[in-house]
N, C-alpha and C positions, 0 to 999 in steps of 0.2 A: 900695162895700165890702160883702162878703157877711157873713152872720151868723157863719159859721165863722171867718172872719178876725178879726172883732171879738172872738169868744170866745177865740181864741188870744192876742190881744194882752192881754186881761184876765188870762189865766192867766200869761202871761209877766211882766206887771207885778206880779202877786201873788207870783210866785217870786222876784222881785228885791227884795222888801221885807226890810229888815234883821231884822225880828222873826220871820221864818219859819224858825226854827232847825230845826224838825222836818223841813221839806222839804229844807233844805240837807244834813242828815244822811242823808236818804234818797238824795239825789243822789250823795253821796260813796260810799254803800254800793253804789249801782248803777253806779259809774264803772268797775268792772272785773268781768269775767265769766270763769270758768274752765270749760272744757268738756273731756270730758263730765262731770267731777266735780272738786271742789276737791282731793280726795285724790290723784287720778291725772290731772292735767290734761295735755292734748295741744294745747290751743288757748287762748290768753289774749287777751281782747278788752278794750281800753281805750277808754271812751267819751270823746269830745272834750268838754272843759268848755264849758258854755253850750249844749249840744245840746238841742233841744226834746224833750219827753217822747215824742212820737210817733216821732221819729227814733231815740231811745234804744231804744224797744221794737222798732223795725224792725231795728236793728243786732243786738240780742240774739236775735231770731228768725232773722235771716239766718245767724248763725254758730253757732246751737244745734246740738249733736250729740246723737243718741240713744244709748241704751245699747249698741246693736249697731254703733256707729261710723258710721251713715248720717246724713245731714242730717235734722234734725227737720222742716223745712218745705221745700217746693219754692219756688223763686224766683217761679214763676208764681202761687203762692198768696198771695204777699206784695204783688203789684202788678205794674205794668208793668216789664219787666226793665230797661230803660234807666234808669227813674226809681229803681228799687231799688238798682241798682249805683252810681249817682251819689250817692244819699243816704247809703249805707253808707260810701262812700269819704270823704265829708265829715264824717260823724258819729262815726267810730271808727277805731281802729287795731288790727289783729290780728297776733298773733305765734304761730308754730308752736313748741311746747315739745318739746325732745328728751326722751323718756321716761327715758333713762339718765343723761345728763350735765347735764340741766336747762338747756342752752343754748337761746336763742331766735332765730328767724328771722322777719323781717317778711313778712306775707302780704297781698297787695292784694285778692284775690278768691278765691272757692271753687276756681276752676280752677287756681290756683297752689298750693293747699294739698294736702299729702300727709303721711302719718304719718312724721315724721323718725325716724332711728335708725341702726342699723349700716350700712344701705345708703348713707347720705350723710354720716355723721359718723365720723371716725377715733376720737374720744374715746369714742363709744358702742361702737364695736367693741372698743376696749381694755377698757372697763369690763365689757362683756358677756363677754369672754374670761376676765376675772378674777373674774366673778360679783360685782362690786361695783357697787352702785347708790346714788347719793347721795339724801339725804332731800329730798323735794319740799316746799318751804316755801310759806308764804303769799306772795302777790304783794308785800306791803309789806316782807317780810323777805328777799326773793329776793337771793342773793349776786350779785356782779358776775361777768362772764364769766371773769376771771382768778382768782377765788377758788375754793377747793376745798370742795365741800359736805361736810358730815359724813356718815360712813358709817352705814348702817342695814341692816336685814334685807333679804332679797331681795324684789323686787317684780316684777310682770309686765313683761316687755320684749318688743321686736319680734323674737321668735325663733319659728321654726317648731316647733310642738308635735306630739308623736306623735299619729297619727290611726288609729283602729281602725274598720274598716267591717265590719258584720255583716249578712247577709241577713235579711229578715223573711219571714213567711208571706205571700207575695205571688206574683203571676204571674211567670214567668221573664222576661218582657219588662221588668217594672219592676225586677227584680233586676239585669238586665243594664244598664239605664239608670243605676241607682244605682252600680254598680261603675265604670262609665265616668265618671260624674260626679265621684266622689270619688278617682279614681286620681291619685296624684302622679307627676310626671315623674321624680323622683329622691328618694333618702333623705338627700341631702347638706344638712344644716341649718346648715352653718357660716356661710353668708352671711346667714342670717335671711330668706330669700326663699321665697315659695311659688310653685312651678312646677307647674302642672297638666298632666297628660298629654294631655288633649284639651280643645279649646275647647268651650264650651257649645253653640255653633251647629252644631258637627260631630256632636253626639249626636242620633240619630234618636228624637224623642219624639212622632211623628205620632199624634194621637188621644188622647194622655195629658195634654196641657196643658203648663204650664211645666216646665222641666227640674228645678228644685229641688224642686217638689212630687212629681214622679214619683220622684226619687231618695229623698226622705224616705219615700215610701210603699213603696219596695222594699228599702231598706236603713236601718240605724242607724249613723250616723257619730258615734263617741264620741271626745272629746279626753281623754286621760289627765291626771290631776292638776288638772283644772279642773272647777268645779261651776257649776251654773246659778245665776244671780244672784237668781232668784225662789224656787225650791224647794230649792236647795242640794243637789240630787241630782246624779248624773253628768250632764255636759253632752252631750246628744244634739243635734248641730248641725242647724240648719234650712236652711242654704245655705252656699255657698262664702264669701259675704260675711261670715257669722257666724264662720267658721273664721279668715279673714284678720283679722277684728277681734279674735278671741281671741288670735291670735299677736301682734297689736299692743298687747295689754294692755287691751282693752276688756272690760267685763262683757257676757256673752251669756246669753240665755235659751234653754232647751231646747225641743224640739218640743212637749212637753205643755203648757208654759207660754206658748206663743205663741198669741195669740188667733185662733181660727178654723182653725188648721192641723190639729189632730187631727180635726176634723169633715171637713175636705177629704180627709185621708188615708183616713178611714173610708168616705167616699162613693166614693173612687176604688177601694178594695179591697172594696167591698160585693159579695157573691156574685151577687146578682140583677143588679147592673149589669155584673159581669164576664160573666155569661151573655148578657146583652143585647149587650154589646160583641162577644163571640165570634160571636153570630149575625149582627151587622152586618158583622163582618169576613168571615164566610163568604159572606154575600150579595155583599159588595163583590168578593171574590175570584172568585166565580162570574160576576159581571157583567163583571169585567175579563177573565176567561178567555173569556167569550162574545164580547167585543169583539175579543180577539186572534184567536179562531177566525174571526170575521167578516172581520177585516182579512186574515187568511191566505187565506181562501176568495176574497175579492175580488181579492187580488193574483194568485192562481192563475187565476181567471177572466179577468182582464185579460191575463195571459201567454198563455192559450189563445186569446184573441181576436187577440192580436198574431201568434201562430204561424199562425192561420187566414188573417190578412191577408197574411202573408209567403208562404204557400202559394199563394194565389189571385192575388196581385198582386206577384210577385217582380220584382226589378229585372233587366231584360233589355235590354242595350245591344248593338245589332247594326249596324255601319256599312254592311253590304252589304244590309240589308233594304230592299226596294222600298217607295216611298211608295204608299199606297192611293189609289184614286180617290174623291174626296169632293166634295160639293156646295159651292156658293159660300158658303152660310151657315156651314157647318162650317169651311171654309178661313178665312173672315173671323174667326170666333171664335177659331180656333187662332192666327192671326197677331196678333190683338189681345192674346191671353194672352202670347205671346212678347215683345211689345213694351211692354206696360204692367204686367206683373207685377213686383213688387219684386225677385225673383230667379228664376232658371230652373234652379237645381241644388240641390234641386228647386223646382218652382213652388209658392209658398206658397198657402194657402187664400184664396179670393176675399174672405172677410170681413176679411182683414188688409190688403187693398189700399187705397191712398188713392184710387184711381179705379176704379170698377166697369166691367167690360167692356161691359155693356149699360145703356142709360138706366134700364131697369126692373130693380131688383136681382134679383127672382126669375127673370127671363128671362136674366140674366147667368149664373146657375148652370146653367140649362137649356142655354144655348149651349155652355158648357164640356162638359157631359155629352154633347151631340151630337157634339162634336169627339172625345170619348173613344170613343163608339160608332162613329164613322167610322174609328178607328184612328190618328188624327193625334196623339193624346195618350194617356198611360197613367196609371193610378193608382199613386202611389208607395207602397212598403210602409211608409214611416214615417207614413202617415196614422193619426190617432187612431181608436180603436174607435168613438167616437160619430159618426164620419163615415159609418157603415154601418148598415144595418138587419140585425138578428140574429134568429135563431130558436133559443131563446126570446129575446124582445126585451131582457129585463133579468135581472140576477142575482136580484132579488127574485121575479120570475116563475118563474125556474128553481127557486128554493128552495120556492116554493109548489107547483109541480108535483111536486117530489120529496118533499113532505110534511115538509120540514125536515131530511131526511136528507142530510148533507153528502157521504156516500159515494155517493149515488145521483144526484148532479147530472149532467145531460147536458152534453155538449160543445157550446159555442156554434157555430152554423153561420151562414155568410154567406148572405144572400138576394141577389136580383138588384138590389136598390135600394141606392143610396148618396146621400150629400148632397155634391154637388160644391163647395158653398161652404165646407165644413169639411175637405175632403180635400186632400192634396198630390198634385201631378201631375208628370210629367216627359215628355221626348221620347225615344223609344227608338232613334232613327235616327243613331247615331254611336258613337265610341269613348268618349265621356264625355257627361254630360248637357249641359254647356255647348256642346260641339262639335255634339251632336245638335240642340240648339236653333238654333244658327247655320245648320246645314244645312237644317233645316225652314223657317227664316225665308226663306232664299234660294229654296227650292223654291216656297213659297207666294207669294212676291213675283212670281216668273215665272209661276206658275199664274194669278194674278189680274190680270195685265196685260190691258188692254182689248182689245188686238188678238189675244189668245189665248183669249178667251172665246167659247164657242159660243153659238148662239141661245138654247138652254135656260139656259146660264149667265147670259146677260144678263137673261133674264126673272126668274131668281132674284135677281139683283143689284138689279133695279128694285123687286121686292117688298120686299127687305130695306131698300132706301133709304127707301121710303115708311114702313115700320114704324119705322125709326130716327127719321125726322123727327117722326112723331106722338108717339113715346115721349119724345123730347127736349122737345117742347112741353109735354107733361103734366108732366114733371119740372120744367121752368122755372116753370110755374104753381104747383106745390107749393112751390118755393123762394121765390117771391114772397109766397105766403101766410104761410110761416114767418117771412119777413123782416118782415112787418107784424103778427106776433103774432096771426094768425088760425088757427083750428083747421083740421085737414086736411079734405079733401073727404069728405063722408059716403059711406059704402059704397054706398048706393043711388043716388048720383049719379056714381060713378066711371065706370060704363059709358057714361053719356051724355057725359061729358067726353072719354073716349077715342074714342068714335065721331065726335064733332065734330072732334077733332084728326086722325083718320084721313081724314076727307073733305077737310079742308083740305090735308093732306099730298099729295094727288093733284094739286093745282094750284099750290100756293104753296111757297116755300122756308121753311126753319126760321126765318129772321129775321122773316118776316111773322107766323108763328104766335107767335113770342115777343112781338111787338107786341100781339097779341090777348090773350095771357096776362098781360102786364104791365098792360094796360088793365083787364082783369077784376079783377085783384088790387087795383089802386089804387082802383077804384070800390067794391069791397067794403070796403076799409079806410075810405073816406070815409063809406059808409053806416053802418058800425059806430060811427064817431065821432059822427055826427049822431043816431043812435038807440042810445044806450048801454043802454037798457032792453031792447032786442031780443036774443034769443039769438045769440051770435056764430056758431054753426053756420049760422044762417040767412043771415048775411052772406057766409059762404063759398059757400053755394048761390047767392046773388045774383051772386057773381063767376063761377061756372060759367055762369050764364045769360048774363052779358055776353059771355063767351068764345064761347058757342054762337051768340049773335046776330051777333057780328062775323064769324064763319065763314060763316054763311048770307048775310049781306050781301055779303061778298067773293065768294062763289060766284055770286051773282046779278049782280053788276057786276064782271066780271073786268078791265075796263079801268081800274078805279080803282087808283091806286098807294098803297102803304103803306110807310112807312119801316121797314127791317129793324132788329131789335135783335140785337146780338152780345154774347157773353160767353165766358168761358174754361173753362166747366164741362162740356165735352163728354165723353161716354163713349168707351171705347177702340174699340169697333166703329164708332162714328160717325166718329171720326178716321181709322180705317183705310179706310172706304169712300170718304170724300170726299178726304182728303189723299193716300192711296196709290193708290187705283184710279181715281177720277174726276179727281184732281188739280185740285180746284176748291174754292171757298169754300163751306163748308156752310151759311152763313147767306143766301147769295144764289143758291144752286143748288138748284132744286126738281126734282121728278120729270121735267117736260118737258125741262129743261136736261140732266139726266143721260141721258135717252133720246137726245137729240140728240148728246151727246158719244160715246155708244157707237156710234151709227150712222155716225159719221165714221171709226171704226176698222173694218178688214176683219175679219169674224168668222173664228175659227180653223177652223171646219168648212168654210169655202169656199176654204181655201188648198190648193195642190198637196201631194201626199203627200211629195214630196222636199224640202220646205221646211225649217223650223227643226229638225225632228227628225233630219235627216240629219247634223247636227253633234254630235260627242260632247263633253260638257262635263266637265271635270275637277272632282272634288269637292275643295274646299280642305282638307278634313279628312284627305285621303288622303296628304298630303305626309309626315306622320309615319310612315305605314305604308310609304311608299317608302324612307324613310331606314332604317327598321327592317329592310326586306328587304336593303338594301345591307350593313347590319352583319352580318346572319345569313348572307349568301352572298358573303363576301369572296373566295372562290375563283373567282367568276365575273367579276371585274373587277380592274383594277389602277389605281393613281393616275395612271399615264401614259395609260390609256384615258380617264379623266375629263378630263385636260388636253387631249387631242386632240379630245374631244367638244366642249369649250368653244371650241376654235379653229375647228372646222368651223362652229358656229352663229354665232360672231362674224363670219365671212366672208359671212354672208347679206346684210349691208348693201351689199356691193359687187357682188351679182348684178344682171344687167340685169333691169329690171322689178320690182325688189324692192318689195313693198307696205309700207304703214305698219306692219302687224303683224310683217312680216319684220324691219324695222329695229328694232322694239321688242324682239323676241326677241334680235337681235344685240347690242343695248345691254345686255340682261340678262346675256348670256354674257360680254361684256367686263367687266362689273362683278364677276361671279363669278370671272373670271380674276385680277383684282386681289386679291379676298378670298382666293382659293386661294394666291396667292403669299405674302400676309401670314401665312396659317396655316402654310405650309410653313416659314417662317423662325422660327416660334415653337414648333411641335410637332415632335417627333422622329419620330413615326409618320406616314407619308404617308397611310395610309388614314384615320386619325383626322382629319387635316387635310381630306380630301375630305368626310367626314361633317359636319364643322363648317361647311364651305362650303355644303353642301346645306341645312343648317338655316338659314343666313342667307338662303336663297332665299325664305323666307316673307315677308320684308320687301318684296319686289318684287311688288306687288299689281295692277299694270296688267294688264288682260285683253286677250288677243290670240288670234287664230285662225290656225293653220297646219296644212295637211294634214287639214282637217275636224276638228281637235281644238281646243277652246276652253278657255282657263283662264288663270290668272294667270301672267305671263311667267316668274317664278322657278320656280314649280311645273312649268311646261311644260318648262323645260330639264332639271329633275331627272327628271320622268316620262319624257322621251324617252331619257335615259341609262339609266334602269332598264329600259325596253322593249328597248333594244339589248343590255343586259347579259343579259336573260333569253333572247333569241334573236338573237345578233349578226348583223345584216344587212350587206350591202355598202353603203357610203355612196354616195348618188346623186352 
């Protein structure tokens, strides 16, 4: 038991002694409290008998009201909120007293208490209308609810009092704040309610402080017929709360009698402070104006850059444009972009890709730039300005050159340099970006077939293969270092690492180099664990040494076998070279195997001139153009012509010596006959039925060759009909 508890027990025992008459009388006197005053009570608090003195004081402080109608103490100042609330509910009972009819309502906590009156009581409204107010008696003589109190002279009630607002000698901003602060929503006082025209939060008091202080500094709000409870002069209100308290019957103090308020108003309206405030406002306005001008100039500068980009890199789609002649490296880079970019309409910047086109990120951007220079790709006009180099390079530099004169700013000009990792690209060879990408993909796939490569192309492909193997090995080594929480290879050792990987790539496949890289990283991690005091960068250098030693050992003893290591993190160009061109495993196919694979294919420059190029290939994207021609030249053909054309092609199957391609075209014609019959039964216009049938030909994608024309069988049938409609020949 603590000292405090023992002392409380002694005090409790002393209070219970029969001879302590004075203490009993004091308890009886403190058993009831009337707030805010016994003459005009609005709250009656009854202390529960037997309550400790500490709890009685707590209850009195909890329910105490000030002269302005606000709570005298904050709950947080009395103690822990939960403890205060529980103690007050056990130690006392509170009743809200109607100021007109003297009725009472039980109140459990502060949140439930509000000034009763005409708003909630019909008796109060009746007495207020008749201007009859009962005498407020002492708590011991208070009449019952059904008794009628004696009539007496008028006393303050919960009614809205007339309010007069006068401007002070103050800045216009303070006067405006005061007028807005004190403006009532209506002059209808019959319900005894105060309706303000504007909420305090909606009044702009930026830089002036609280709204009631700014209103008191700019205006004088006087209540007629009421006097200050301190100086007994006219009541100049301090806040809306004071006005509402006066309407509810509370005594209020004026501005001059409120401690500290006159000094705050004087400080707020001090001429020197007002001058300083005006100077601060002018500087803030100038700064804001400068920021707005800077933002406007920056926006105009960016718009000029975007117009410059659109002028130099406008979107130009041409399905009849011929593909340029490009080297193997450029073709591989372009094909990798088409197949591994997240999207092709347009091609998003390389930095946004999940898979880089080249094992070395910087070389990936250079490979794309090479494809742009070769004409396979183009820069899209939606590329951001930071993807290009400008003259002047930045807006700040332009402002500096212009001496800060916004009117003398030069127009930004594009230079010959751009950043391919940040720019958008597209393929210009088609009716749309997607169609152009598909057309270029098909062209590059045919261009990079091993049997179509010339001797020079094969040399370029082998050089690219060696470069990719070496770069993939270096990247795998960096990945293993990162996996083991070792620092990257120091800059002065990068060249040595790449040189060793390049030498090994001439004789060994990527899987063997991955074995060397893994071994170097593992031994570096072991050394770092055994020597924690050594710099970790030295451990990375040790791994480079291990990799270089393994390469030299493998080159000296080529007959020694090494287990290849495989993984799934290959770059786009690596996948294109090995999976598309060489059609081999990149981890087990080295430069010698690639060279042997190419030697087994006949080089394109040794084939006769009337070989592959003597066959005309239909562009799949031109089917839509053929249908559009039929729609625009309906006078050149009839639905019966189309039906007869399908019948002729369907008969190819029965010709003597019909080839497999002839039978495929005949099957396509028969399928289109069935589709045409279905469309005729649905559509009233025969020509529209023919056009719908031609559109369905896109689904027949089997490739066939007839009369030296190669293409998808559905498109072949439509293209042959268009050809005959343009210049109708006699059927063979």
